[in-house]
C-alpha positions as CSV (number, residue, x, y, z in Angstrom):
1,M,91.0,113.3,122.3
2,K,94.5,112.6,120.9
3,T,93.5,109.0,120.1
4,V,90.4,110.1,118.2
5,L,92.2,112.8,116.3
6,L,94.9,110.3,115.2
7,L,92.2,107.8,114.2
8,I,90.5,110.5,112.1
9,C,93.7,111.4,110.3
10,S,94.7,107.8,109.8
11,N,91.2,107.0,108.4
12,I,91.4,109.8,105.9
13,F,94.6,108.3,104.5
14,M,93.2,104.8,104.4
15,T,90.0,105.9,102.7
16,I,91.9,107.7,100.0
17,A,94.2,104.6,99.6
18,W,91.4,102.1,99.4
19,Y,88.9,104.1,97.3
20,G,90.7,107.0,95.7
21,H,91.7,104.9,92.7
22,L,88.1,104.2,91.7
23,K,88.1,107.5,89.7
24,Y,91.1,106.2,87.7
25,K,89.9,102.8,86.5
26,S,91.8,103.2,83.3
27,S,95.1,103.2,85.1
28,A,97.0,100.0,85.4
29,L,96.1,97.9,88.4
30,W,99.7,97.6,89.5
31,L,100.0,101.4,89.6
32,A,96.8,101.7,91.6
33,I,98.1,99.2,94.1
34,L,101.5,101.0,94.3
35,V,100.0,104.4,94.8
36,S,97.4,103.1,97.3
37,W,100.2,101.4,99.3
38,L,102.2,104.6,99.4
39,I,99.2,106.5,100.6
40,A,98.5,103.8,103.2
41,L,102.0,104.0,104.7
42,P,101.3,107.3,106.6
43,E,98.1,105.7,107.8
44,Y,100.0,103.2,109.8
45,T,102.2,105.9,111.4
46,L,99.0,107.4,112.7
47,Q,97.0,104.3,113.5
48,V,99.6,102.5,115.6
49,P,100.2,105.5,118.0
50,A,96.4,106.1,118.2
51,N,95.9,102.6,119.5
52,R,99.0,102.7,121.8
53,F,97.8,106.0,123.3
54,G,94.2,104.9,123.5
55,H,94.7,101.4,125.0
56,G,94.2,101.7,128.7
57,L,91.8,104.6,128.4
58,F,89.8,102.3,126.1
59,T,89.8,98.5,125.7
60,A,90.9,97.0,122.4
61,P,87.3,96.2,121.4
62,Q,86.3,99.8,122.2
63,L,89.2,101.2,120.2
64,K,88.1,99.0,117.2
65,I,84.5,100.1,117.4
66,I,85.5,103.8,117.7
67,Q,87.7,103.3,114.7
68,E,84.9,101.8,112.7
69,V,82.5,104.7,113.3
70,I,85.3,107.2,112.4
71,S,86.0,105.1,109.3
72,I,82.4,105.2,108.2
73,S,82.1,108.9,108.9
74,V,85.2,109.7,106.8
75,F,83.9,107.4,104.1
76,I,80.6,109.1,103.9
77,V,82.2,112.5,103.4
78,F,84.7,111.0,100.9
79,C,81.8,109.3,99.0
80,L,79.8,112.5,98.7
81,L,82.6,115.0,98.0
82,Y,85.1,112.9,96.0
83,L,83.2,110.1,94.4
84,K,80.0,112.1,94.0
85,E,77.9,109.1,95.0
86,P,74.7,109.6,96.9
87,I,74.1,108.3,100.4
88,R,70.9,106.3,100.5
89,W,68.5,106.1,103.4
90,N,69.5,102.5,104.2
91,Y,73.1,103.5,104.5
92,I,72.1,106.2,107.0
93,V,70.1,103.6,109.0
94,S,73.1,101.2,109.0
95,F,75.3,104.0,110.2
96,V,72.9,104.8,113.0
97,F,73.2,101.1,114.1
98,V,77.0,101.4,114.1
99,I,76.7,104.5,116.3
100,V,74.4,102.6,118.7
101,A,77.1,99.9,118.8
102,V,79.6,102.4,119.9
103,V,77.3,103.6,122.7
104,F,76.9,100.0,123.9
105,A,80.6,99.3,123.6
106,L,81.6,102.4,125.6
107,W,78.8,102.2,128.2
108,S,79.8,100.7,131.5
109,P,77.2,100.1,134.2
110,V,78.0,101.7,137.5
111,G,80.4,99.7,139.6
112,V,81.4,97.4,136.7
113,P,85.0,97.9,135.4
114,R,85.6,98.1,131.7
């Protein structure tokens, strides 16, 4: 659970860093890059421990797939609440496929080690 909570927090920072500047397109690009970089810095202080704590409990590919579904989940909320952009049906279908990928990645047949 600690790994997932750290991944959620890190993805909140990264989503803000990557997409938050889209509302401020009139700002200088160098300023958007600088502010985004400063917002992304705390993301690394959360992401690295999340992967360290989670590796062993999960494989590296499993951690990446979990991170991707968290990233998309955070982005959907950000997109709706901050950017005020609609989520279309095809985005939802795509997200369902990502969730199915997580299920397959975490599924381990009985007797087969991860």
